[in-house]
C-alpha positions as CSV (number, residue, x, y, z in Angstrom):
1,X,123.7,160.9,63.9
2,X,120.6,161.4,61.9
3,X,117.6,163.2,63.2
4,X,115.5,160.1,62.8
5,X,117.9,158.1,64.9
6,X,117.9,160.7,67.6
7,X,114.1,160.9,67.8
8,X,113.9,157.1,68.0
9,X,116.4,157.1,70.8
10,X,114.6,159.8,72.7
11,X,111.2,157.9,72.2
12,X,112.8,154.7,73.4
13,X,114.3,156.3,76.5
14,X,111.0,157.9,77.3
15,X,109.1,154.6,76.9
16,X,111.6,152.8,79.2
17,X,111.3,155.5,81.8
18,X,107.5,155.2,81.8
19,X,107.6,151.4,82.0
20,X,110.1,151.5,84.9
21,X,108.0,154.2,86.7
22,X,105.0,151.9,86.8
23,X,107.0,148.9,87.7
24,X,106.4,147.0,84.5
25,X,108.5,144.1,83.3
26,X,109.4,144.6,79.7
27,X,111.5,143.6,76.8
28,X,111.9,145.9,73.8
29,X,113.5,144.7,70.7
30,X,114.5,147.4,68.2
31,X,116.7,146.0,65.4
32,X,119.6,144.3,67.1
33,X,119.1,146.2,70.4
34,X,117.3,144.7,73.4
35,X,116.1,146.7,76.4
36,X,114.8,145.3,79.6
37,X,115.2,142.0,81.3
38,X,112.0,140.3,80.4
39,X,112.6,137.1,78.4
40,X,110.3,136.8,75.4
41,X,109.9,133.4,73.9
42,X,109.3,133.4,70.2
43,X,106.9,131.0,68.7
44,X,108.7,128.2,67.0
45,X,108.2,128.1,63.2
46,X,105.5,125.8,62.1
47,X,106.9,122.6,60.9
48,X,105.5,121.9,57.5
49,X,104.6,118.3,56.8
50,X,105.1,119.0,53.0
51,X,107.3,121.4,51.1
52,X,105.7,124.7,50.1
53,X,103.5,124.1,47.0
54,X,103.9,120.3,47.1
55,X,100.2,119.5,47.6
56,X,99.1,122.2,45.2
57,X,101.4,120.8,42.5
58,X,99.6,117.4,43.0
59,X,95.9,118.3,43.1
60,X,95.7,121.5,41.0
61,X,96.1,119.9,37.6
62,X,93.1,117.7,38.5
63,X,90.7,120.6,39.4
64,X,92.0,123.7,37.7
65,X,89.8,123.3,34.5
66,X,86.5,122.6,36.4
67,X,83.6,124.5,35.0
68,X,80.6,125.5,37.1
69,X,78.7,122.3,38.0
70,X,81.7,120.0,37.3
71,X,83.3,117.8,39.9
72,X,86.5,115.9,40.3
73,X,87.9,113.3,42.7
74,X,91.4,113.8,44.0
75,X,93.0,110.7,45.4
76,X,94.7,110.9,48.8
77,X,97.9,109.4,47.4
78,X,100.5,109.7,50.1
79,X,99.1,112.9,51.5
80,X,97.4,113.3,54.9
81,X,93.7,113.6,53.9
82,X,93.0,116.3,56.4
83,X,95.8,118.5,55.1
84,X,95.0,117.7,51.5
85,X,91.3,118.6,52.0
86,X,92.2,121.8,53.8
87,X,94.6,122.9,51.1
88,X,92.2,122.1,48.3
89,X,89.4,124.1,50.0
90,X,91.7,127.1,50.6
91,X,92.9,127.1,47.0
92,X,89.4,126.9,45.6
93,X,88.4,129.9,47.6
94,X,91.5,131.7,46.3
95,X,90.9,130.7,42.7
96,X,87.1,130.9,42.5
97,X,86.0,132.9,45.5
98,X,84.3,132.0,48.8
99,X,81.2,129.8,48.4
100,X,82.0,128.8,44.8
101,X,83.3,125.3,45.5
102,X,82.4,122.5,47.9
103,X,84.8,119.8,49.1
104,X,84.1,116.5,50.9
105,X,86.4,113.8,52.1
106,X,85.5,110.3,50.8
107,X,87.3,107.8,53.1
108,X,85.8,104.8,51.3
109,X,87.3,105.8,47.9
110,X,90.2,107.5,49.5
111,X,89.6,110.8,47.6
112,X,88.7,114.4,48.2
113,X,85.6,115.2,46.1
114,X,85.5,118.8,44.6
115,X,82.4,120.4,43.2
116,X,82.6,123.8,41.6
117,X,79.5,125.8,42.3
118,X,80.3,129.2,40.8
């Protein structure tokens, strides 16, 4: 048994004694080991509407070469406009920095308008 494993076991045992002494309900997960009887529900993974990178592959070619002051219109196509607008805004921040682009949803023309500010 390695010293690291021994110290972890000692620390775990001490933590359990303290929790039990104060009457706490607990669940401790260390690797594959589970201590305590408290059931912890894990959050379900977020269900993605689109595959990773799918929206970016669609809109990025339309906006990647925008210079300061330029604008572009990205059609909704088959994408949810709210998700598309959010993804475009996030990627503009990532690519050009916060405050350097503005997006607006144009429901009449079924587009997301993108204006590069900086």
